[in-house]
C-alpha positions in Angstrom: -9.0 4.7 2.1 -12.5 3.7 0.9 -12.6 6.2 -1.9 -9.4 5.2 -3.7 -9.3 5.3 -7.1 -6.8 5.0 -9.8 -6.2 8.9 -10.0 -4.8 8.5 -6.5 -1.5 6.5 -7.6 1.5 8.8 -7.9 3.7 8.7 -10.9 5.5 5.6 -11.0 8.2 6.5 -13.5 11.3 4.9 -12.9 9.7 1.7 -11.3 9.4 -1.8 -13.0 6.0 -3.8 -12.8 5.9 -7.6 -13.9 2.2 -8.6 -14.2 1.5 -12.2 -15.3 -1.8 -12.7 -17.3 -1.6 -8.6 -18.2 -3.8 -9.2 -21.7 -7.0 -9.6 -20.7 -9.4 -8.8 -17.9 -8.2 -7.4 -14.4 -4.5 -7.9 -15.4 -5.1 -5.6 -18.5 -6.3 -2.7 -16.5 -4.0 -3.0 -13.9 -1.1 -2.9 -16.8 -2.8 -0.1 -18.5 -3.2 2.0 -15.2 0.5 1.3 -14.4 1.9 2.2 -18.2 -0.3 5.8 -17.7 1.4 6.3 -14.9 4.8 6.1 -16.3 5.9 2.9 -14.9 7.8 0.1 -17.2 5.1 -2.7 -17.5 6.3 -6.3 -18.3 3.2 -8.3 -19.8 3.8 -11.9 -18.5 1.7 -13.7 -21.1 0.9 -17.2 -22.6 0.1 -15.7 -25.8 2.1 -13.5 -27.4 0.1 -12.1 -30.0 -2.6 -11.3 -27.8 -0.3 -9.6 -25.2 1.4 -7.6 -27.8 -2.3 -6.5 -28.8 -2.9 -5.3 -25.4 0.4 -3.3 -25.2 -0.2 -1.9 -28.4 -3.4 0.0 -27.0 -2.0 0.9 -23.6 1.2 2.9 -25.0 3.7 3.9 -22.4 6.8 1.7 -21.7 5.4 -1.7 -22.2 7.1 -5.3 -23.2 5.8 -8.3 -23.5 7.6 -11.5 -22.8 5.8 -15.3 -23.3 4.9 -17.2 -19.8 3.1 -20.4 -19.5 2.3 -20.8 -15.9 1.3 -24.6 -16.3 4.7 -24.9 -17.5 7.7 -25.1 -15.3 9.8 -24.8 -18.3 8.4 -21.9 -19.6 8.6 -20.4 -16.0 12.2 -21.1 -16.0 12.8 -19.7 -19.0 11.4 -16.5 -18.3 13.4 -16.0 -14.9 16.4 -16.7 -16.3 15.2 -14.3 -19.8 14.7 -11.2 -17.1 17.4 -10.3 -14.9 16.2 -6.7 -14.4 15.5 -5.5 -10.7 11.8 -5.6 -10.1 9.9 -3.2 -8.0 6.4 -4.9 -8.0 5.5 -8.5 -8.8 1.5 -9.0 -9.5 0.8 -12.7 -9.9 -2.6 -12.0 -11.5 -3.3 -14.6 -14.1 -5.3 -17.7 -13.0 -8.0 -20.3 -14.5 -11.2 -21.1 -13.3 -13.3 -24.2 -13.3 -12.4 -26.0 -16.6 -12.8 -29.9 -16.7 -10.4 -32.2 -15.2 -7.1 -31.3 -17.3 -3.0 -31.4 -16.3 -0.8 -29.1 -16.4 2.9 -30.0 -19.0 4.6 -31.2 -15.4 1.2 -33.0 -14.8 -0.4 -30.8 -11.8 -4.1 -30.6 -11.8 -4.8 -27.0 -14.0 -5.8 -25.1 -11.3 -3.8 -26.1 -9.0 -0.9 -26.0 -10.9 -1.3 -22.8 -12.9 -3.1 -20.6 -9.6 -0.6 -22.0 -7.1 2.3 -23.9 -8.2 3.1 -21.8 -11.3 3.2 -18.5 -9.4 5.0 -20.3 -6.3 8.0 -21.1 -8.6 8.2 -17.5 -10.7 7.9 -15.8 -7.4 10.7 -17.6 -5.8 12.8 -17.3 -9.2 12.6 -13.7 -9.3 12.5 -13.0 -5.5 16.0 -11.8 -5.2 15.0 -9.1 -7.8 12.0 -7.6 -6.1 12.5 -4.2 -4.5 9.2 -3.4 -3.2 6.1 -6.0 -2.8 4.7 -9.3 -4.5 1.2 -8.9 -4.7 -0.9 -12.0 -5.1 -4.5 -11.9 -6.6 -6.4 -14.1 -4.6 -10.2 -14.9 -4.7 -13.3 -14.9 -2.4 -13.3 -18.5 -3.6 -10.8 -19.3 -0.6 -13.5 -18.7 1.7 -14.6 -22.7 0.2 -11.2 -23.5 0.2 -9.6 -26.7 1.4 -6.3 -27.9 1.1 -6.3 -31.6 1.0 -2.2 -32.8 1.4 -2.8 -36.5 0.8 -4.3 -35.4 -3.0 -3.4 -32.1 -3.9 -3.5 -32.4 -7.4 -6.7 -34.7 -7.7 -5.6 -38.2 -8.6 -7.6 -40.2 -6.3 -10.3 -38.5 -5.3 -13.3 -37.2 -7.6 -12.6 -34.1 -9.5 -15.2 -31.1 -8.6 -13.8 -28.1 -10.5 -15.2 -25.5 -8.1 -13.5 -27.3 -4.9 -10.6 -27.6 -6.9 -10.7 -23.7 -7.8 -11.5 -22.9 -4.0 -8.6 -25.1 -3.0 -5.8 -23.5 -5.5 -7.3 -20.0 -4.3 -6.7 -20.8 -0.6 -3.3 -21.9 -1.6 -2.8 -18.7 -3.0 -3.3 -17.0 0.3 -1.6 -19.3 1.9 1.6 -19.2 0.1 1.3 -15.5 0.3 1.2 -15.1 4.0 3.7 -17.8 4.5 6.1 -15.7 2.0 5.4 -13.0 4.2 6.8 -14.8 7.5 10.0 -15.6 5.8 10.5 -12.3 4.7 9.7 -10.9 8.2 12.0 -13.3 9.6 14.9 -12.3 7.2 14.6 -8.4 8.3 13.7 -8.0 4.9 11.6 -4.8 3.7 10.2 -6.8 0.8 6.3 -7.1 1.6 4.2 -9.9 0.3 0.0 -8.8 0.2 -2.7 -10.2 -1.4 -5.7 -8.6 -3.2 -8.9 -10.0 -4.4 -11.0 -8.3 -7.4 -14.7 -8.9 -5.9 -16.8 -10.3 -8.4 -15.7 -9.0 -11.5 -16.9 -9.1 -15.0 -14.0 -10.7 -16.9 -13.3 -13.5 -19.2 -12.3 -15.7 -16.3 -16.3 -16.0 -15.8 -16.6 -17.0 -19.7 -16.7 -20.9 -18.4 -18.6 -23.9 -20.3 -20.8 -25.6 -18.3 -24.6 -27.3 -18.3 -27.1 -27.7 -16.1 -30.0 -25.4 -13.9 -26.9 -25.4 -11.2 -24.6 -23.6 -13.7 -27.2 -21.2 -14.9 -27.9 -20.2 -11.6 -24.5 -19.6 -10.6 -24.0 -17.6 -13.5 -27.1 -15.3 -13.2 -25.8 -14.7 -9.5 -22.4 -13.7 -10.2 -23.3 -11.8 -13.5 -26.2 -9.9 -11.2 -23.7 -9.1 -8.2 -20.4 -8.2 -10.9 -19.0 -5.1 -11.2 -16.4 -4.0 -13.8 -13.0 -5.2 -14.6 -11.9 -1.5 -13.8 -13.3 -1.6 -10.6 -12.1 -5.1 -10.0 -8.2 -3.9 -10.9 -8.6 -1.2 -8.0 -7.5 -3.4 -4.9 -4.4 -5.0 -7.0 -3.5 -1.2 -7.7 -4.0 -0.5 -4.2 -2.1 -3.4 -2.9 0.8 -2.3 -5.3 0.9 1.3 -4.5 -0.7 2.0 -0.9 1.8 2.5 2.3 0.2 -0.9 3.4 2.2 -3.8 6.0 3.2 -6.7 4.6 0.2 -9.7 5.2 -2.3 -7.2 4.5 -5.3 -8.6 2.3 -7.4 -5.8 0.2 -10.7 -6.6 -1.7 -13.9 -4.5 -2.3 -15.4 -3.3 0.8 -19.1 -3.5 0.0 -21.4 -6.7 -0.6 -19.4 -9.1 1.4 -16.4 -8.5 -0.6 -18.2 -8.8 -4.0 -18.1 -4.9 -5.0 -16.7 -1.4 -4.1 -13.7 0.6 -3.0 -10.7 -1.5 -2.1 -10.0 -1.8 1.9 -8.1 -4.0 4.4 -10.2 -7.0 4.7 -9.9 -10.2 6.6 -9.3 -13.5 5.1 -10.9 -16.8 6.4 -9.4 -18.1 9.5 -7.9 -21.0 7.7 -5.6 -18.9 6.1 -3.7 -18.1 9.3 -3.0 -21.4 10.0 0.8 -21.6 10.0 1.1 -25.2 10.2 -1.0 -25.5 6.8 0.8 -22.8 5.2 4.4 -24.1 6.1 3.7 -27.9 5.0 2.1 -26.5 1.7 5.3 -24.1 1.1 7.5 -27.4 1.1 5.0 -29.6 -0.8 5.3 -26.6 -3.3 8.8 -27.0 -3.3 8.9 -30.9 -3.8 6.3 -30.6 -6.5 8.2 -28.1 -8.7 11.6 -28.7 -7.5 12.0 -24.9 -7.2 14.0 -24.5 -3.7 13.2 -20.9 -2.0 16.0 -18.4 -1.6 14.2 -18.1 1.5 14.5 -21.5 2.6 18.0 -22.5 0.9 19.3 -18.9 2.7 20.7 -18.4 -0.7 19.5 -14.8 -0.1 22.0 -11.4 0.5 23.1 -10.9 -3.2 19.4 -9.3 -4.3 17.2 -7.1 -3.2 15.9 -9.6 -0.5 18.0 -8.5 2.7 
């Protein structure tokens, strides 16, 4: 469906959508559209003040709740405080190419926030999900490599772009492993991945010096489309009748811009061995055992 726009989305009245990082960029646009379509939209954000400002501009049935994906205690508190059924969970928030920093729990910030934070949140909320989990990926997964010997950049020299690529490849691997586990259980819940292409959001507003940084920033901005266009793959992935394991992205310029369509991820995303190993490592690092691993399902929506 190459001509998909927000007008193609039917009424979402009666549905609950949880979106991380919904106070800015693609997440804010996604939340706004769903609010306009009548959904109950939960903005899961680190900064409550910014979240409330964003929600006030949306109108509709919106609610702002604090969630810091760089802090496992915050993730647990969010999950414990939100017990309602969820139709769609959209793992949208992310950080991009900062200097070496660590989360509250000691993880490299990009791997900890982009992947481990969403892994923990998804598994803590999974029994409440009725329809699907949408993970917002990135073209950066194409350059990503998982170093299982040093996931958190403690022994190797830190490289921001490589760390970002690893975190986004981890998003893809985890989303597809989630679908494999859901399928094995006969669950109707779907796990899909969407990426915005190159969108002009605050994720691009990173500091840097030198010719390489200036050239890369110019290149990115030359091919970027708007946050509104960048949100369309997420909206499509969250509403279209597509199978689990789908990957949605812009259809033009090698996935950098254009209307959303089904796409093919990097071949390494299909590594079942890497996906399973990453899942187990993520459980060990976060201390959060998935209900799909511990056989705890049955009382919630995953069935």
